[in-house]
C-alpha atoms as an extended CHARMM CRD file, in Angstrom:
* protein
*
       199  EXT
         1         1  MET       CA             -0.2160000000        0.2250000000        0.1730000000  PROA      1               0.0000000000
         2         2  THR       CA              2.8890000000        2.3660000000        0.4970000000  PROA      2               0.0000000000
         3         3  HSD       CA              4.2690000000        1.7410000000       -2.4350000000  PROA      3               0.0000000000
         4         4  LEU       CA              1.0530000000        2.2760000000       -4.6500000000  PROA      4               0.0000000000
         5         5  LEU       CA              0.5670000000        6.1630000000       -2.0240000000  PROA      5               0.0000000000
         6         6  THR       CA              3.8050000000        7.0670000000       -3.4120000000  PROA      6               0.0000000000
         7         7  ALA       CA              3.5420000000        6.1350000000       -6.6680000000  PROA      7               0.0000000000
         8         8  HSD       CA              0.3930000000        8.2620000000       -6.1430000000  PROA      8               0.0000000000
         9         9  GLY       CA              2.2710000000       11.4930000000       -5.2210000000  PROA      9               0.0000000000
        10        10  PHE       CA              1.2970000000       11.0240000000       -1.2920000000  PROA      10              0.0000000000
        11        11  ASP       CA              4.2390000000       10.9550000000        1.2300000000  PROA      11              0.0000000000
        12        12  VAL       CA              3.6200000000        8.4710000000        3.9220000000  PROA      12              0.0000000000
        13        13  VAL       CA              4.4430000000       10.4460000000        7.2230000000  PROA      13              0.0000000000
        14        14  ALA       CA              4.5300000000        6.2880000000        8.6510000000  PROA      14              0.0000000000
        15        15  ALA       CA              3.3350000000        2.7590000000        8.2000000000  PROA      15              0.0000000000
        16        16  VAL       CA              2.1340000000        1.5040000000       11.3820000000  PROA      16              0.0000000000
        17        17  ALA       CA              1.6110000000       -2.6440000000       13.0260000000  PROA      17              0.0000000000
        18        18  SER       CA             -0.1280000000       -2.2010000000       15.3600000000  PROA      18              0.0000000000
        19        19  GLY       CA             -2.9880000000       -0.2910000000       17.3100000000  PROA      19              0.0000000000
        20        20  PRO       CA             -0.6020000000        1.4910000000       20.0340000000  PROA      20              0.0000000000
        21        21  GLU       CA              1.9910000000        2.3190000000       17.0830000000  PROA      21              0.0000000000
        22        22  LEU       CA             -1.6190000000        3.8070000000       15.2970000000  PROA      22              0.0000000000
        23        23  ALA       CA             -2.3040000000        5.1780000000       17.8830000000  PROA      23              0.0000000000
        24        24  ALA       CA              0.9590000000        7.4830000000       18.3720000000  PROA      24              0.0000000000
        25        25  ALA       CA              1.6560000000        8.3830000000       14.9700000000  PROA      25              0.0000000000
        26        26  LEU       CA             -2.2020000000        9.8650000000       15.0390000000  PROA      26              0.0000000000
        27        27  ARG       CA             -0.8580000000       11.8750000000       17.6850000000  PROA      27              0.0000000000
        28        28  GLU       CA              2.6260000000       12.8370000000       16.8720000000  PROA      28              0.0000000000
        29        29  HSD       CA              1.8410000000       13.6350000000       12.8260000000  PROA      29              0.0000000000
        30        30  ARG       CA             -2.1370000000       14.0820000000       12.1520000000  PROA      30              0.0000000000
        31        31  PRO       CA             -1.7700000000       13.4500000000        8.7460000000  PROA      31              0.0000000000
        32        32  GLU       CA             -3.8760000000       14.9350000000        6.5740000000  PROA      32              0.0000000000
        33        33  VAL       CA             -5.3160000000       11.6210000000        5.6700000000  PROA      33              0.0000000000
        34        34  SER       CA             -4.5400000000        8.0530000000        7.4020000000  PROA      34              0.0000000000
        35        35  ILE       CA             -5.3980000000        4.6190000000        6.0810000000  PROA      35              0.0000000000
        36        36  VAL       CA             -6.5620000000        1.6760000000        8.9140000000  PROA      36              0.0000000000
        37        37  ASP       CA             -6.7310000000       -1.4980000000        9.0800000000  PROA      37              0.0000000000
        38        38  VAL       CA             -9.8480000000       -2.5690000000       10.8670000000  PROA      38              0.0000000000
        39        39  ARG       CA             -8.1610000000       -5.4130000000       12.5590000000  PROA      39              0.0000000000
        40        40  MET       CA             -4.7430000000       -4.5720000000       14.0790000000  PROA      40              0.0000000000
        41        41  PRO       CA             -2.0970000000       -6.5860000000       16.5790000000  PROA      41              0.0000000000
        42        42  PRO       CA             -2.7100000000       -6.6700000000       19.8230000000  PROA      42              0.0000000000
        43        43  THR       CA             -5.8890000000       -7.9850000000       19.7070000000  PROA      43              0.0000000000
        44        44  ASN       CA             -6.5120000000       -8.7560000000       15.5130000000  PROA      44              0.0000000000
        45        45  THR       CA            -10.1340000000       -7.9480000000       16.0650000000  PROA      45              0.0000000000
        46        46  ASP       CA            -10.9970000000       -4.4060000000       16.2720000000  PROA      46              0.0000000000
        47        47  GLU       CA             -7.6030000000       -2.4030000000       16.8320000000  PROA      47              0.0000000000
        48        48  GLY       CA             -7.4210000000       -0.4960000000       14.6410000000  PROA      48              0.0000000000
        49        49  LEU       CA            -11.1760000000        0.7280000000       14.2200000000  PROA      49              0.0000000000
        50        50  GLN       CA            -11.0880000000        1.3480000000       18.2700000000  PROA      50              0.0000000000
        51        51  VAL       CA             -8.3120000000        3.6470000000       17.5400000000  PROA      51              0.0000000000
        52        52  ALA       CA             -9.8170000000        5.5620000000       15.0910000000  PROA      52              0.0000000000
        53        53  LEU       CA            -12.3930000000        6.5230000000       16.5340000000  PROA      53              0.0000000000
        54        54  ALA       CA            -10.4750000000        7.7150000000       19.5610000000  PROA      54              0.0000000000
        55        55  ALA       CA             -8.2930000000        9.5710000000       17.2730000000  PROA      55              0.0000000000
        56        56  ARG       CA            -11.4230000000       11.5050000000       15.4940000000  PROA      56              0.0000000000
        57        57  ARG       CA            -12.8700000000       12.2600000000       19.8170000000  PROA      57              0.0000000000
        58        58  GLU       CA             -9.1830000000       13.4840000000       20.6990000000  PROA      58              0.0000000000
        59        59  ILE       CA             -8.4870000000       15.2420000000       16.9280000000  PROA      59              0.0000000000
        60        60  PRO       CA            -12.3590000000       15.8850000000       15.5680000000  PROA      60              0.0000000000
        61        61  GLY       CA            -12.2270000000       15.9730000000       11.7780000000  PROA      61              0.0000000000
        62        62  LEU       CA             -8.8440000000       13.9030000000       11.2210000000  PROA      62              0.0000000000
        63        63  PRO       CA             -9.1890000000       12.3720000000        8.0730000000  PROA      63              0.0000000000
        64        64  ILE       CA             -9.3580000000        8.4050000000        8.2150000000  PROA      64              0.0000000000
        65        65  LEU       CA             -9.9060000000        6.0580000000        5.4950000000  PROA      65              0.0000000000
        66        66  VAL       CA            -11.0840000000        2.7900000000        7.0150000000  PROA      66              0.0000000000
        67        67  LEU       CA            -10.1920000000       -0.7510000000        5.3480000000  PROA      67              0.0000000000
        68        68  SER       CA            -12.4420000000       -4.0270000000        6.4670000000  PROA      68              0.0000000000
        69        69  GLN       CA            -12.7730000000       -7.3630000000        5.1770000000  PROA      69              0.0000000000
        70        70  HSD       CA            -16.4970000000       -7.3990000000        6.1010000000  PROA      70              0.0000000000
        71        71  VAL       CA            -19.4180000000       -4.5800000000        6.8680000000  PROA      71              0.0000000000
        72        72  GLU       CA            -19.5070000000       -3.9520000000       10.3980000000  PROA      72              0.0000000000
        73        73  GLN       CA            -22.9560000000       -1.3360000000       11.2310000000  PROA      73              0.0000000000
        74        74  LEU       CA            -22.6430000000       -0.4440000000       14.3160000000  PROA      74              0.0000000000
        75        75  TYR       CA            -18.9200000000        1.1380000000       14.0130000000  PROA      75              0.0000000000
        76        76  ALA       CA            -20.0810000000        2.5100000000       10.2720000000  PROA      76              0.0000000000
        77        77  ARG       CA            -22.4280000000        4.2790000000       11.6470000000  PROA      77              0.0000000000
        78        78  GLU       CA            -20.4140000000        5.6300000000       15.2370000000  PROA      78              0.0000000000
        79        79  LEU       CA            -17.4900000000        6.8810000000       12.9950000000  PROA      79              0.0000000000
        80        80  LEU       CA            -20.2260000000        9.0040000000       10.4000000000  PROA      80              0.0000000000
        81        81  ALA       CA            -21.6630000000        9.8210000000       13.9410000000  PROA      81              0.0000000000
        82        82  ASP       CA            -20.0730000000       12.9520000000       14.4450000000  PROA      82              0.0000000000
        83        83  GLY       CA            -21.0920000000       14.7090000000       10.5530000000  PROA      83              0.0000000000
        84        84  ALA       CA            -17.3330000000       15.9950000000       10.7310000000  PROA      84              0.0000000000
        85        85  GLY       CA            -16.9910000000       14.4570000000        7.1390000000  PROA      85              0.0000000000
        86        86  ALA       CA            -13.2280000000       13.6070000000        6.1730000000  PROA      86              0.0000000000
        87        87  ILE       CA            -14.1320000000       10.0540000000        6.8710000000  PROA      87              0.0000000000
        88        88  GLY       CA            -14.1080000000        6.9440000000        4.7660000000  PROA      88              0.0000000000
        89        89  TYR       CA            -15.2970000000        3.4190000000        4.9510000000  PROA      89              0.0000000000
        90        90  LEU       CA            -13.8060000000        0.6980000000        2.1730000000  PROA      90              0.0000000000
        91        91  LEU       CA            -13.9510000000       -2.8790000000        1.4890000000  PROA      91              0.0000000000
        92        92  LYS       CA            -10.4680000000       -4.2990000000        1.7730000000  PROA      92              0.0000000000
        93        93  ASP       CA            -11.1110000000       -5.9590000000       -2.2380000000  PROA      93              0.0000000000
        94        94  ARG       CA            -12.0470000000       -1.2960000000       -3.3610000000  PROA      94              0.0000000000
        95        95  VAL       CA             -8.0570000000       -1.6710000000       -2.3930000000  PROA      95              0.0000000000
        96        96  PHE       CA             -7.3600000000       -3.6290000000       -5.8020000000  PROA      96              0.0000000000
        97        97  ASP       CA             -8.6970000000       -0.6460000000       -8.3450000000  PROA      97              0.0000000000
        98        98  ALA       CA             -5.8060000000        1.8840000000       -7.3140000000  PROA      98              0.0000000000
        99        99  GLY       CA             -8.2340000000        4.3590000000       -9.6220000000  PROA      99              0.0000000000
       100       100  GLN       CA            -10.8950000000        4.0570000000       -7.6240000000  PROA      100             0.0000000000
       101       101  PHE       CA             -9.0520000000        3.4800000000       -4.0880000000  PROA      101             0.0000000000
       102       102  ILE       CA             -7.0310000000        6.6850000000       -4.5700000000  PROA      102             0.0000000000
       103       103  ASP       CA             -9.8420000000        8.9510000000       -5.1210000000  PROA      103             0.0000000000
       104       104  ALA       CA            -11.1390000000        7.3480000000       -2.3650000000  PROA      104             0.0000000000
       105       105  VAL       CA             -7.8670000000        8.6900000000       -0.3580000000  PROA      105             0.0000000000
       106       106  ARG       CA             -7.9090000000       11.8020000000       -1.3700000000  PROA      106             0.0000000000
       107       107  ARG       CA            -12.0730000000       12.3670000000       -1.1360000000  PROA      107             0.0000000000
       108       108  VAL       CA            -11.4580000000       11.8600000000        2.2810000000  PROA      108             0.0000000000
       109       109  ALA       CA             -8.2460000000       13.9110000000        2.4390000000  PROA      109             0.0000000000
       110       110  GLU       CA            -10.0380000000       16.9070000000        1.3470000000  PROA      110             0.0000000000
       111       111  GLY       CA            -12.7720000000       16.4720000000        3.8020000000  PROA      111             0.0000000000
       112       112  GLY       CA            -15.3500000000       14.8720000000        1.7720000000  PROA      112             0.0000000000
       113       113  THR       CA            -16.3860000000       10.9830000000        2.6570000000  PROA      113             0.0000000000
       114       114  ALA       CA            -16.2930000000        7.8840000000        0.7250000000  PROA      114             0.0000000000
       115       115  MET       CA            -18.3860000000        5.0750000000        1.7850000000  PROA      115             0.0000000000
       116       116  ASP       CA            -18.3430000000        1.8750000000       -0.0980000000  PROA      116             0.0000000000
       117       117  PRO       CA            -21.2440000000        0.8950000000       -2.1690000000  PROA      117             0.0000000000
       118       118  LYS       CA            -21.9200000000       -2.0870000000       -0.1300000000  PROA      118             0.0000000000
       119       119  VAL       CA            -21.2970000000       -1.1010000000        2.9710000000  PROA      119             0.0000000000
       120       120  ILE       CA            -24.3710000000        1.8090000000        2.4640000000  PROA      120             0.0000000000
       121       121  ALA       CA            -26.1040000000       -1.0210000000        1.0760000000  PROA      121             0.0000000000
       122       122  LYS       CA            -25.5250000000       -2.9800000000        4.4140000000  PROA      122             0.0000000000
       123       123  LEU       CA            -26.2290000000        0.5320000000        6.9590000000  PROA      123             0.0000000000
       124       124  LEU       CA            -29.7540000000        1.2290000000        5.0700000000  PROA      124             0.0000000000
       125       125  ALA       CA            -30.7760000000       -3.1870000000        5.0420000000  PROA      125             0.0000000000
       126       126  GLY       CA            -30.4210000000       -2.2690000000        9.2340000000  PROA      126             0.0000000000
       127       127  ASN       CA            -33.1350000000        0.9190000000        8.9930000000  PROA      127             0.0000000000
       128       128  ALA       CA            -36.3800000000        0.0630000000       10.6190000000  PROA      128             0.0000000000
       129       129  SER       CA            -37.9880000000        3.5450000000        9.0190000000  PROA      129             0.0000000000
       130       130  ASP       CA            -37.1870000000        4.7340000000        5.9600000000  PROA      130             0.0000000000
       131       131  PRO       CA            -36.2580000000        9.1750000000        7.5530000000  PROA      131             0.0000000000
       132       132  LEU       CA            -36.7020000000        9.3410000000        3.1250000000  PROA      132             0.0000000000
       133       133  ALA       CA            -39.7420000000        8.9240000000        2.4590000000  PROA      133             0.0000000000
       134       134  GLY       CA            -40.6330000000       12.7240000000        0.7350000000  PROA      134             0.0000000000
       135       135  LEU       CA            -37.5260000000       12.2660000000       -1.4500000000  PROA      135             0.0000000000
       136       136  THR       CA            -38.5630000000       11.2690000000       -5.3490000000  PROA      136             0.0000000000
       137       137  PRO       CA            -36.7990000000        8.2110000000       -6.9160000000  PROA      137             0.0000000000
       138       138  ARG       CA            -33.3590000000       10.4390000000       -8.5540000000  PROA      138             0.0000000000
       139       139  GLU       CA            -33.8430000000       12.0590000000       -5.4920000000  PROA      139             0.0000000000
       140       140  ARG       CA            -32.8180000000        9.1520000000       -3.3870000000  PROA      140             0.0000000000
       141       141  GLU       CA            -30.2630000000        7.6200000000       -6.5750000000  PROA      141             0.0000000000
       142       142  VAL       CA            -28.1950000000       11.2740000000       -6.2660000000  PROA      142             0.0000000000
       143       143  LEU       CA            -28.6420000000       11.3180000000       -2.2780000000  PROA      143             0.0000000000
       144       144  GLY       CA            -27.1490000000        7.4700000000       -3.4320000000  PROA      144             0.0000000000
       145       145  LEU       CA            -23.5860000000        9.5230000000       -5.1140000000  PROA      145             0.0000000000
       146       146  MET       CA            -22.8160000000       11.3950000000       -2.6670000000  PROA      146             0.0000000000
       147       147  ALA       CA            -22.8970000000        8.9770000000        0.0200000000  PROA      147             0.0000000000
       148       148  GLU       CA            -20.5710000000        7.4960000000       -2.0900000000  PROA      148             0.0000000000
       149       149  GLY       CA            -19.0140000000       10.9600000000       -1.7810000000  PROA      149             0.0000000000
       150       150  CYS       CA            -19.7180000000       11.3860000000       -6.0840000000  PROA      150             0.0000000000
       151       151  SER       CA            -19.1290000000       15.9310000000       -6.2220000000  PROA      151             0.0000000000
       152       152  ASN       CA            -21.5860000000       17.0070000000       -8.2680000000  PROA      152             0.0000000000
       153       153  ALA       CA            -20.0910000000       17.0720000000      -10.9570000000  PROA      153             0.0000000000
       154       154  ALA       CA            -19.5240000000       13.5000000000      -10.2730000000  PROA      154             0.0000000000
       155       155  ILE       CA            -23.0250000000       13.2350000000      -10.1700000000  PROA      155             0.0000000000
       156       156  ALA       CA            -23.8540000000       14.3110000000      -13.8970000000  PROA      156             0.0000000000
       157       157  THR       CA            -21.2970000000       12.7070000000      -15.5320000000  PROA      157             0.0000000000
       158       158  ARG       CA            -22.5130000000        9.1770000000      -13.7960000000  PROA      158             0.0000000000
       159       159  LEU       CA            -27.1970000000        9.2470000000      -14.4630000000  PROA      159             0.0000000000
       160       160  HSD       CA            -25.8470000000       12.5990000000      -17.5360000000  PROA      160             0.0000000000
       161       161  PHE       CA            -27.2000000000       14.9960000000      -16.7130000000  PROA      161             0.0000000000
       162       162  SER       CA            -25.9400000000       19.1040000000      -16.0540000000  PROA      162             0.0000000000
       163       163  GLU       CA            -24.6430000000       20.3020000000      -12.4560000000  PROA      163             0.0000000000
       164       164  GLY       CA            -27.1780000000       22.5260000000      -12.6470000000  PROA      164             0.0000000000
       165       165  ALA       CA            -29.4530000000       19.9020000000      -12.5890000000  PROA      165             0.0000000000
       166       166  VAL       CA            -27.7190000000       17.3660000000       -9.9550000000  PROA      166             0.0000000000
       167       167  GLY       CA            -27.4040000000       21.5660000000       -8.0000000000  PROA      167             0.0000000000
       168       168  LYS       CA            -31.9600000000       21.0810000000       -7.9340000000  PROA      168             0.0000000000
       169       169  HSD       CA            -31.6160000000       17.7700000000       -6.5290000000  PROA      169             0.0000000000
       170       170  THR       CA            -29.2950000000       18.3500000000       -3.8290000000  PROA      170             0.0000000000
       171       171  ALA       CA            -31.4610000000       21.6540000000       -2.5750000000  PROA      171             0.0000000000
       172       172  ASN       CA            -34.0860000000       20.1130000000       -2.7950000000  PROA      172             0.0000000000
       173       173  ILE       CA            -32.6380000000       16.2880000000       -0.4710000000  PROA      173             0.0000000000
       174       174  PHE       CA            -31.7470000000       19.4630000000        2.5160000000  PROA      174             0.0000000000
       175       175  ALA       CA            -34.9700000000       20.7440000000        1.9300000000  PROA      175             0.0000000000
       176       176  LYS       CA            -37.2230000000       17.8060000000        2.4890000000  PROA      176             0.0000000000
       177       177  LEU       CA            -34.5910000000       17.1150000000        4.9770000000  PROA      177             0.0000000000
       178       178  ASP       CA            -35.5530000000       19.9960000000        6.7670000000  PROA      178             0.0000000000
       179       179  ILE       CA            -31.1460000000       20.7650000000        7.1410000000  PROA      179             0.0000000000
       180       180  GLY       CA            -30.6840000000       24.9660000000        6.6240000000  PROA      180             0.0000000000
       181       181  ALA       CA            -26.9740000000       25.8580000000        6.3460000000  PROA      181             0.0000000000
       182       182  SER       CA            -24.8430000000       26.3690000000        9.0230000000  PROA      182             0.0000000000
       183       183  ASP       CA            -21.5470000000       27.6020000000        9.5650000000  PROA      183             0.0000000000
       184       184  ASP       CA            -21.1520000000       24.6630000000       11.5420000000  PROA      184             0.0000000000
       185       185  THR       CA            -21.8400000000       21.9850000000        9.9540000000  PROA      185             0.0000000000
       186       186  ASN       CA            -21.4630000000       20.1760000000        6.6710000000  PROA      186             0.0000000000
       187       187  ARG       CA            -24.7230000000       20.0940000000        4.8970000000  PROA      187             0.0000000000
       188       188  ARG       CA            -24.3330000000       16.9960000000        2.5900000000  PROA      188             0.0000000000
       189       189  VAL       CA            -22.5570000000       15.1500000000        5.1910000000  PROA      189             0.0000000000
       190       190  LEU       CA            -26.0780000000       15.5310000000        7.1350000000  PROA      190             0.0000000000
       191       191  ALA       CA            -27.8900000000       13.9370000000        4.5510000000  PROA      191             0.0000000000
       192       192  VAL       CA            -25.7360000000       11.0980000000        4.0430000000  PROA      192             0.0000000000
       193       193  LEU       CA            -25.8580000000       10.3550000000        7.7190000000  PROA      193             0.0000000000
       194       194  ALA       CA            -30.3390000000       10.4140000000        7.4740000000  PROA      194             0.0000000000
       195       195  TYR       CA            -29.5870000000        8.2760000000        3.7070000000  PROA      195             0.0000000000
       196       196  LEU       CA            -27.4640000000        5.7030000000        5.7630000000  PROA      196             0.0000000000
       197       197  GLY       CA            -30.0010000000        6.3360000000        9.3650000000  PROA      197             0.0000000000
       198       198  ALA       CA            -27.1560000000        7.0040000000       11.6460000000  PROA      198             0.0000000000
       199       199  GLY       CA            -28.1230000000       11.0680000000       12.2000000000  PROA      199             0.0000000000
């Protein structure tokens, strides 16, 4: 992974092998983005994720991209719960698509979100109620792509319509979810949280 990142212009300031080393590196370097494996020594259970959650509490908004073999709904919700953005959750097989993986790393580093579609599907399957009942199918589609971390330009390309149309759909989504403009919150992140049922 270090070679992949350096080949795409990233400076790797630390590569660690355990949870305690990760915690120390995050505190010392406060990196522009961290890529964290859920399972790390010494427990090889959820050590990496626990360290990531603790680091986000200590350093709000610290950009972290979590890699996991399986979708852990509870932890995905907890990572998203602060609404600060700069978070990603990908399944490890996404790393094999270098372009998609590097795009996700960049989105998280820039303060956005990068959610694996399988993570989104699993989170939605766990919701008993639908907080998005008022959205049209097209608005749900736009919001789903927002949840994946796509920009308005990327959504327009994927859905084959103009950025202006994406902007109108996004404005409608914010209005229907009652998400007003604020200096303290990111409306896209709040909409994604509503979409995932965590907000």
